[in-house]
C-alpha positions as CSV (number, residue, x, y, z in Angstrom):
1,M,-77.4,113.6,-65.4
2,S,-79.1,110.1,-64.6
3,K,-78.3,108.2,-61.9
4,G,-76.5,106.1,-63.3
5,A,-73.3,108.4,-64.6
6,F,-73.6,110.1,-61.0
7,I,-73.2,106.9,-59.4
8,S,-70.0,106.2,-62.1
9,I,-68.3,109.7,-61.2
10,L,-68.5,109.1,-57.7
11,V,-66.9,105.2,-57.8
12,A,-64.1,107.1,-60.5
13,G,-63.6,109.9,-57.9
14,F,-63.8,107.8,-54.8
15,L,-61.1,105.3,-56.8
16,V,-59.1,108.5,-57.9
17,F,-58.8,109.6,-54.3
18,W,-58.2,106.3,-52.9
19,I,-55.1,105.4,-55.4
20,F,-53.5,108.9,-54.7
21,G,-53.4,108.3,-51.2
22,M,-52.3,104.3,-51.6
23,V,-49.6,105.7,-53.6
24,T,-48.7,108.8,-51.2
25,S,-48.9,105.9,-48.5
26,L,-46.6,104.0,-50.1
27,A,-43.8,106.1,-51.0
28,S,-43.9,107.4,-47.4
29,S,-42.9,104.0,-46.6
30,S,-40.3,103.6,-48.6
31,C,-39.1,106.9,-47.7
32,V,-38.7,106.2,-44.1
33,N,-37.7,102.6,-44.3
34,G,-35.6,103.5,-47.5
35,L,-34.9,102.1,-51.0
36,T,-32.8,100.5,-52.5
37,T,-30.5,102.8,-53.8
38,P,-30.4,106.5,-52.5
39,E,-31.9,108.2,-55.7
40,R,-34.7,106.1,-55.6
41,T,-35.3,106.4,-51.9
42,D,-35.1,110.3,-52.7
43,K,-37.8,110.1,-55.4
44,A,-40.5,108.7,-52.8
45,C,-39.8,110.8,-50.6
46,W,-40.4,113.6,-53.1
47,L,-43.6,111.9,-53.8
48,S,-44.9,111.4,-50.2
49,E,-43.5,115.4,-49.5
50,H,-46.0,116.3,-52.1
51,G,-48.8,113.9,-51.8
52,L,-48.5,114.3,-47.9
53,A,-48.8,118.3,-48.7
54,V,-52.4,117.8,-50.3
55,H,-53.5,115.5,-47.4
56,W,-52.0,118.3,-45.1
57,R,-54.5,121.4,-46.8
58,I,-57.9,119.3,-46.7
59,G,-57.5,118.7,-42.8
60,Q,-55.7,115.5,-42.0
61,P,-53.3,116.7,-39.6
62,R,-49.7,116.6,-38.8
63,K,-48.5,114.1,-36.2
64,P,-45.3,113.3,-34.5
65,S,-43.9,110.3,-36.3
66,D,-44.2,112.4,-39.2
67,A,-40.6,113.7,-38.0
68,R,-39.0,110.4,-39.5
69,L,-40.5,112.1,-42.9
70,F,-39.3,115.3,-42.9
71,I,-35.8,113.4,-41.9
72,G,-35.8,111.3,-45.3
73,Y,-37.1,114.7,-46.7
74,A,-34.2,116.5,-45.0
75,V,-31.9,114.1,-46.8
76,A,-33.0,114.2,-50.1
77,S,-32.9,118.0,-50.4
78,L,-29.2,117.5,-49.0
79,R,-28.3,115.2,-51.9
80,A,-29.8,117.5,-54.5
81,G,-28.0,120.7,-53.1
82,D,-30.5,122.5,-51.4
83,M,-29.3,123.3,-47.9
84,D,-31.8,125.8,-46.8
85,R,-34.5,123.3,-47.6
86,A,-32.4,120.9,-45.5
87,E,-32.2,122.6,-42.8
88,E,-36.0,123.8,-42.8
89,K,-36.8,120.0,-43.2
90,F,-34.4,119.1,-40.3
91,R,-36.0,122.1,-37.7
92,I,-39.4,120.7,-38.4
93,A,-38.6,117.2,-37.8
94,Y,-37.4,118.3,-35.1
95,E,-40.1,120.9,-33.6
96,W,-42.9,117.6,-34.8
97,G,-40.6,114.9,-33.0
98,S,-40.2,116.9,-29.5
99,K,-43.9,116.9,-29.5
100,S,-44.5,113.3,-29.0
101,R,-46.2,112.9,-25.8
102,R,-44.6,109.0,-24.9
103,K,-41.2,109.3,-23.8
104,I,-38.7,107.0,-23.5
105,E,-35.6,106.9,-20.8
106,L,-31.9,106.7,-21.9
107,K,-29.3,104.9,-19.6
108,S,-28.0,108.5,-18.7
109,G,-31.7,108.9,-17.0
110,Y,-32.7,111.9,-19.7
111,K,-35.8,110.9,-21.0
112,I,-36.4,111.7,-24.6
113,P,-39.6,112.1,-26.6
114,D,-40.4,108.2,-28.8
115,A,-40.9,110.0,-31.9
116,L,-37.7,112.3,-31.9
117,L,-35.6,109.0,-30.7
118,N,-37.5,107.4,-33.9
119,A,-35.9,110.4,-35.9
120,V,-32.6,109.9,-34.5
121,A,-32.9,106.3,-35.2
122,R,-33.7,107.2,-39.2
123,I,-30.8,109.8,-39.5
124,H,-28.4,107.2,-38.6
125,M,-29.5,105.1,-41.4
126,D,-26.4,103.6,-43.4
127,Q,-27.9,105.6,-46.6
128,V,-28.0,109.0,-44.9
129,P,-24.8,111.2,-45.8
130,K,-22.6,112.3,-42.7
131,E,-23.3,115.9,-44.1
132,A,-26.8,115.4,-42.9
133,R,-25.8,114.0,-39.3
134,A,-23.9,116.8,-38.8
135,M,-26.7,119.8,-39.5
136,W,-29.2,117.4,-37.8
137,W,-27.0,117.7,-34.1
138,E,-26.5,120.7,-34.9
139,I,-29.9,121.9,-35.0
140,V,-31.0,119.4,-31.9
141,S,-27.8,121.0,-29.9
142,E,-29.2,124.7,-30.5
143,N,-32.7,123.5,-29.4
144,D,-31.9,121.3,-26.6
145,P,-28.4,120.8,-25.6
146,D,-28.9,118.5,-22.6
147,L,-30.4,116.1,-25.2
148,V,-26.7,115.4,-26.9
149,T,-25.4,115.5,-23.6
150,A,-27.6,112.6,-22.6
151,F,-27.2,110.9,-25.9
152,V,-23.8,110.9,-25.9
153,A,-23.5,109.3,-22.5
154,H,-26.1,106.5,-23.4
155,V,-24.4,105.6,-26.5
156,T,-21.5,105.9,-24.3
157,A,-23.0,103.9,-21.7
158,A,-24.0,101.4,-24.2
159,Q,-20.6,100.7,-25.8
160,E,-19.2,99.9,-22.8
161,E,-22.2,97.2,-21.6
162,D,-21.0,95.5,-25.0
163,T,-16.8,95.4,-24.5
164,L,-17.2,94.1,-20.7
């Protein structure tokens, strides 16, 4: 094989890997932030989930901030009618979100992991169905009932401040 052919193969391989990473990154961002319709968001979540699975298999570690992605995957699974898969993804979201080292103190005094608070914000976006929120809070209450109590107290305190 000539030097030129080798370089061409190397460049083509790099471009394929780079494009794959960029598409996965854009799909992940769309999954987290939502698109114009729930169907488009679900497709972006599907693409993100499968693209990141390849990255995780080749050694890219998961991060606590991935909890928001797993919320998106769970919502997409729920809309597709796969309740078991949705519950599995919500459990993974809770697990990874609670691993965050950075804590934020709620008005109730409870310290919640930053990534878990971001997951809570994601679950309360307008496009997320009520069934998904109910399933999420059921999983959270199984694992950390104090968090549910603290979050309710936090929301109540915030609402009281708004009415004053």
